[in-house]
C-alpha positions as CSV (number, residue, x, y, z in Angstrom):
1,X,39.8,-13.8,44.5
2,X,36.9,-13.8,46.9
3,X,37.0,-15.3,50.4
4,X,33.9,-15.9,52.6
5,X,33.7,-17.7,55.9
6,X,31.0,-19.5,57.9
7,X,31.6,-20.3,61.6
8,X,30.3,-23.6,63.0
9,X,30.6,-24.9,66.6
10,X,34.1,-26.2,66.3
11,X,35.2,-25.3,62.8
12,X,35.3,-22.4,60.4
13,X,34.6,-23.1,56.7
14,X,36.5,-20.7,54.5
15,X,35.4,-20.6,50.8
16,X,38.0,-19.4,48.3
17,X,37.0,-18.6,44.7
18,X,39.2,-17.3,42.0
19,X,43.0,-17.3,41.9
20,X,45.4,-17.3,44.8
21,X,48.5,-15.9,43.2
22,X,51.1,-13.2,43.6
23,X,48.6,-10.4,43.6
24,X,46.1,-12.0,46.1
25,X,48.4,-14.0,48.4
26,X,48.6,-11.2,51.0
27,X,44.9,-11.0,51.3
28,X,44.6,-14.8,51.5
29,X,47.3,-14.9,54.2
30,X,45.6,-12.2,56.2
31,X,42.2,-13.9,56.2
32,X,43.7,-17.3,57.1
33,X,45.8,-15.8,59.9
34,X,42.7,-14.0,61.2
35,X,41.1,-17.4,62.0
36,X,44.3,-19.2,63.0
37,X,45.1,-16.6,65.6
38,X,41.4,-15.9,66.5
39,X,40.9,-19.0,68.6
40,X,39.5,-21.3,65.8
41,X,41.5,-24.5,66.0
42,X,40.0,-26.2,63.0
43,X,39.6,-24.8,59.4
44,X,38.0,-26.3,56.4
45,X,39.0,-24.8,53.1
46,X,36.3,-25.1,50.3
47,X,38.3,-24.9,47.1
48,X,36.0,-26.1,44.4
49,X,35.8,-22.5,43.0
50,X,39.5,-21.8,43.3
51,X,41.0,-21.6,39.8
52,X,44.6,-21.8,40.9
53,X,46.9,-21.6,43.9
54,X,50.5,-20.5,43.6
55,X,53.5,-21.6,45.6
56,X,53.1,-18.5,47.8
57,X,49.5,-19.6,48.6
58,X,50.8,-23.1,49.4
59,X,53.2,-21.6,51.9
60,X,50.3,-19.9,53.6
61,X,48.6,-23.2,53.9
62,X,51.7,-25.0,55.3
63,X,52.2,-22.2,57.9
64,X,48.5,-22.3,58.9
65,X,48.6,-26.1,59.2
66,X,51.7,-25.9,61.5
67,X,50.1,-23.2,63.7
68,X,46.8,-25.1,64.0
69,X,48.6,-28.4,64.8
70,X,50.5,-26.7,67.6
71,X,47.0,-25.8,69.1
72,X,45.7,-29.3,68.7
73,X,43.7,-28.4,65.5
74,X,44.0,-28.9,61.8
75,X,43.3,-27.6,58.4
76,X,41.5,-29.8,55.9
77,X,40.3,-29.3,52.3
78,X,36.9,-29.8,50.9
79,X,36.4,-30.5,47.2
80,X,39.5,-28.8,45.8
81,X,39.3,-28.0,42.0
82,X,41.3,-30.2,39.7
83,X,43.8,-27.4,39.1
84,X,44.4,-26.9,42.8
85,X,44.8,-30.7,43.3
86,X,47.3,-30.7,40.4
87,X,49.4,-27.9,41.9
88,X,49.5,-29.6,45.3
89,X,50.5,-32.9,43.7
90,X,53.2,-31.3,41.7
91,X,54.6,-29.6,44.8
92,X,54.4,-32.9,46.7
93,X,52.1,-31.4,49.4
94,X,48.9,-33.4,48.9
95,X,49.8,-35.9,51.7
96,X,50.0,-33.0,54.2
97,X,46.4,-31.9,53.9
98,X,43.4,-34.3,54.3
99,X,41.1,-33.8,51.3
100,X,37.4,-34.6,51.4
101,X,34.9,-34.9,48.6
102,X,32.5,-32.4,50.2
103,X,32.2,-29.9,52.9
104,X,30.0,-31.9,55.2
105,X,32.4,-34.8,55.4
106,X,35.3,-32.4,56.0
107,X,33.5,-30.6,58.8
108,X,32.6,-34.0,60.3
109,X,36.2,-35.1,60.2
110,X,37.6,-32.2,62.4
C-alpha cells in the first residue's frame, strides 16, 4: 500500500494505492488520524488505485468520518475502484460516504 497526500486550502486529498488489509491497516489508520487530528476538517480519499479495503480499513474510515463530523467536516471518496465499491456495498456502508466520479468534484463538494 502507498499513501500520498496533497493539501489544498480547505481539504486534504489522500491518495491510496494497493491493498488496505490486515498487514497495512495500522499504517492507513496512522496516516488518516494524522490529518483528522491535525486540524484538517475535510478529507477526500482518492481510491481509484486501491485494489481492496478490508473490514478493518472500513472501520478506520467510519472512525474518521465520526471524528470529522464532530468538527464540522467530512470525509468523501473520489473515484473508488470497483472492488472498493463492492466491499463497501457488501458491508452496507456506501450510504455513509459521499462518492464522487473524480477528485475535482469531490474537492468542490467539501
